[in-house]
N, C-alpha and C positions, 0 to 999 in steps of 0.2 A: 687367703691371699685372693685378690682379684686379676681374673685372667685378661690378657688381650683381647681389646672389643675394639671394629671399627666402626663401632654400633653410633648411631648419634645418642643423644641425651633427648627423654622426650621437650622438652626446652628449646634445644634447637629442630626439632622435629618439626614443632609449634613454628618457630619462627622462621621455619625454610618456608612451610605452604601460607604464612602471612603474607611475605614479601612476594612470594607470585604468586598470589591472589592477585595482589594490590599491582603487579608489575602485566597478569595477565587482563584486568577487568578496568584498569585507567593509564596504565602507562602505552602499553602497547597501540590501543585505538587512537592513543594520542600524537602517534611517534611517528609518524608520514605528515602532520601538521606545523610540529615544530621544527621539525627538519627544512622542510620547506622554507618558513617563515623566517628559521635562523636568529630566533629570538627566546629569551629565555623564557621556560613554561612554567610565571608566576604562577596561573592557578592549579598544576599540576605540584608544585612545588606548598601549596598552600591546604593542597589537599592529605597531602603525605603527612603534613605537622599538624590539620586536624584526627589526626588515625594515631599521633603519636610516634609514624616512622621516621618524620623527621623533627630532630631536636637530643637537646640533651639528653634525656632520662635513656632513650635510645639507645642512643651514641654511645653512653658507659655501660650501660647493662654489657651490651656486644664485647665493649672492652676488658669489662667485669669478668667474660668466659675463660675460665680458668685454661681451657683449652687452645684458646686463640681463635678458635676456629665459626664463633656466632659470625661474625666483619665479614668473614670471607662467604656464610652461605647467604648474607645478605644479597652481597654484592656480587655475587653471580645469579643469585635470581633474579637481580632488578637489572641488570644490565641484560641478562635475557629476553627482559622486557623491551630494551629501547641502551644505548651507550650515551647518545644525548642527551637524552631524557637523565639518564642513569646519573653521567657526570654532573647535570644543574644539580641533584639533588647532594652526591657525596662528594663534591668539589669542595663544600666546606670543611669535609672530615679532614681534609690533608691539614687545613691550618689550627685544627684540632689539635693533631698528632703531635704539630710543631709544638703549640702552645704546655699537651701533653708531656714530650722527651724535654723537653727543657724548662717549661715554668714551674713555680712552686706549688702547691696546697692551694692557696691564697688567691693565685693569679687563675688557676683553673677555674676556681668557683667564680673570681668576676669576672672572665672573660670569654668560657666555653659559652653558658647560656644567651651572651650574644651576639654569638656566629649565627643563633638560627633565628633569634625574633621567638615571637608565637605566635600560634595560630591565626591569630587574626590580623597580625604585621607580622609575616616570617621574612627572616634576613640570610643574607649569603656571607662566608668569610673566603680569604683568599689565601694563602700561601706565596708569599715574594723573593723567589730563590733565583731562575734562570736571568740573563742579560744577554745583552745583543754581541758579545765575547763572551761571554762567562757562563754555556747552557753545561752540558756534561761536563766542564774544566771548573769547577765549582771553584776550586784554590785560585783562578784569576778575576773572581769578582771585582768592582770597582766602585760599587755602593758600598759611603765609608760615615762612620758614624761616630760623632765626638763629644764630649763629658763635656757639658756645661756646669762643674763643676757649682760657681757662686748659684744657678740658679735651680739643680739637682734637674738638668733635664738635657736628655739626649738628642743632637742634634745629627738628621739624618739625608744625605743627598746620597744622586744618582739614579740609575731609572732599571727596572724588571723589564723582562720582556719575556711573554707569551704565557700572562696570568692567569689564571682560571679563576675568575668574577673578580678580573683586575677594572678597579676602581668604578663595580657595585658593590662592593663587599663596604658590609659596615664593619667588619673587622678584619686587616689589612695582616698579618705574621710578615715582618721585613728580616730579610737576613743582611747584615751587612760586615764590614771588616772593620774591627776596632784598631787593630794594629795589623797593617798589611806589610810586615818584613815578616809576621810568623804564615801567613797564604793562610791556608784554609783552618789553622790552628789558632789565627786571629779574629773568629767573625763571632759573631754572635745575634741572636736573636728579640726582635724587639717588637711588641704588639703598638697598631697604633690605632689608634682609636678611633671610633665614629666622630665626624665631622672635624678633623684633625684640618690645620690648614697647611701649606705646601703642596699636597697629595694629591694627581689628578690621573686619572686613565683616557688613553684614547679611547679611540673608535673601536667600536669590534672589528677585530681581526673577522674577513671573511677564510673558510677554512671549505678541506676538502668530506670531513667526515666531524663527526662531535657536535653537530648546527646549533646544535638546543642549548649546546652550553658554550658562556660568555667568555671568548677568551681576549685579551689588551696587554697592552703595553701599561707600564704603572710607571709616571715619574715621579722623585718626591726632591719637592726644590726644596732644601734646608725646614725640612719635618719637623718640627721640637713632641718629641712626650718626656711627659716626664719621666723622672728617674727609674718609679715603681715598674715601670711598662719594660724595663731588659728584664728577658727570660732568665729566671733562675736567678736576678740580684745580682748588686753590682761586687759582694763580697766573694759570692759561688765563681764571678768574671777571671775578678784579679786574682784569685788561686789560679785560676786554668792558665791565664796568660802566664804568670812568673814559673809554672812551672813547664811551659811551654818553650821560654825564652832562653830556659836552664838544660833546653838537652829533652826533657821527659818528654813522657805522652800521655797527653789524659782522655777523656770516656769521651773520645767521638765529636764530630764539631757540628753544630747546629744545624746544617742541613743534609749533612750522611745520617745523623742520627734519625732525621725524620723520616727521611727515604729509605734505612733500615728497616722504620716498624711499618711503611706501607707499602713494601713491596710485593707482598704477597697479597696484599689486599689491591691493587695493578692486578697483577694477576689473574685474580676471582675475578675481577671487570673483562678483561680479554676472556678467559675461558667461557663466562656468561654467551657473549657473542658469538665465540666458536659451533658452543651447545645448540643456540638458538638457531647456528647457520643450519649445522648439522640436520638436526631433529626437522627443518624448514626442506632440506633436500628429500632428508630420508621420507616422509610423506611425501612429495612432489612424484618420486621415482617410483611410490608402489601405488600414484595415480596415474602416471604418465605413461599413455600405448604409444608406443609403435613398433611397427613392425609386425602387429597381431597381438602383442604382450607387453604389460606393465616393462618400462627399461628398468625396473629392480631388477626383473630378472637376468639381466645381464652381469654375465662376471666383471666386466672392467669395473660396474660400476656399484656393484654390492662390495666389490672387495676395496674398493673408495672409501664407500661410507664405515665399511667395518674397518680400515685405516682409522679415518676419524672417531671413532668408537672408540681405539684400540685408546688412541694418542688421548681423547678427552680425559679420560679414567686414569692413564697415568702425569699426566698434569696435573691434575687435581691432589691427588698423590703428593705432589710433589710441593703444590701452596699448601694444602693444613700440614705437612712437615714442617714448613719452617715456618707459618702462622705458631705450630704450637711452640718451637724453641725461639721464636722472637716474646712471645708471652712469658715463658719459663726460663728467660735468659739465661736459656743454651747459646753457646758460642756459632755462629755461625762459619766454622772450620775452613771448609771448603764452599763457599761460598754460597748455603743453598736459598738466600733469599733470592741471591742475583740469578740463580739456576729457576728460580717458581717464575720468577717473570721473566727471566728468560723465552723460556720455554712457549709460556702464553701468550707470550707476546707473538711469537713467530707461529703460535699455532693458529690464532686468529686471523693472520693474514691465510692462511696457507688451507683451513675450513670454510671462509668464505669464499675462495676466490674457486677452491673445490665445490661450492654452494654453486657458482652463476654457472660452470663448467654445465653441471649437471643439468639446470634448468634450461641450458640453455639461451637462445635467443629470448627467454622470455627471464633470464636471470641479467639480463642487461637491461632490463624495463623497468623503469618505477614502479610498474604494475608486482611486483612483489619484494620482501622487503630484504632479498640479500645483495640487492643491490646497496640499497643505504649500508648495509652491514659491513660489506665487501669496503665501503668509504670508510664506516669510523676505527674500521679495523689499524690498517696500515698505523694510527698511532701509535700504537702500542711496544711495537719495536724502536720507535722513537724517543716519547716522554717523559720524563724520569729514569733519564736512565739509558742511551740507545743497546741495540745487542749488543751495540760491541765494544761497550763501556761495560754489561757486563759480562761480555766474556772476560775483560782482562781482571775484573773485580774478581771470579772464578779462579783464573790462571795464579794472579797474585797469592792466592790464597793455597791451592795446592800445592805450586811449586816453591813457597815461601820465599819470591823471589819479587824484586823490584822489577817489574816489565812495563818498559817503558809503551 
């Protein structure tokens, strides 16, 4: 009988070393430039595609890890390098997760490679859920999809807000309501193929952080897609809608199924930012001399760093547990996925703030990366479910009650 172990496998250790090397040698040297330019770092994406880090095969291998840890390990290391470039690379994986959560095996084979393109001509993909009046409140979604039976086409109309890679994506995965009376149970996900008419992204939104990652609103004006672009197929959708109308509970909604898969991964991204800030502050505190000694020898600084290291290790365990549970289809009976995202996001904010404080005036300047990390971290308490929403999910899970 094999005993319990937290040791990584050889494959996981190799993955960690590989991604860390790319983050250290390629991502970090480019981070300040692309943050300042506020533009998509296509050369870095292409470099990642050339070595096989950005693409269908590597992501499939990470998804295929039965422990669920490989994707979290890769995200932590990449976002340790830089969060803006990290999101430019891994933003596509959210669309892939949407296809994976709702699509058939045939749809996975057809659409996932098109999300990435190839090393000579890399592409990105977008997952379109949030709307101007329906962010965390997914049930209030106004984007509609109606079925044109005569042409076997779906017609999608609406507006999506704050979409990573919105408008520049080769493939857009769009969640829309097909039966508004059913709320979130009446939603479905669709692939909008490259070059489809009626879909437009407006100008890139100027953001506080993650500036190398493209974010824009997406407008859908009677966008027509073939019936085969409904993820999961119409027969499955019809069965799910019929069950919902009868008052039964289905296997999760299109958007929420994807968020359940992605929450530990988003937590791993936040953890990478927190770890990068902690390590930079630790090194700085060991070298910065004040009043005749390195500031790390001051108890207040040393204790702050000790607390950060403790929190980083604790949060990593939360993320790994949730990732393992999700990969092995263990139910999140206490909101374990939300726990991981909640604590990681809030740690990223507190760790980067503490790093700026330890560096003092130097930390407030752009000469040191903790200033950029501080700006990048804040979004992790907001997107893919705010901290308040994560607490609500956890509270409902542990009480068994509907807490409004």
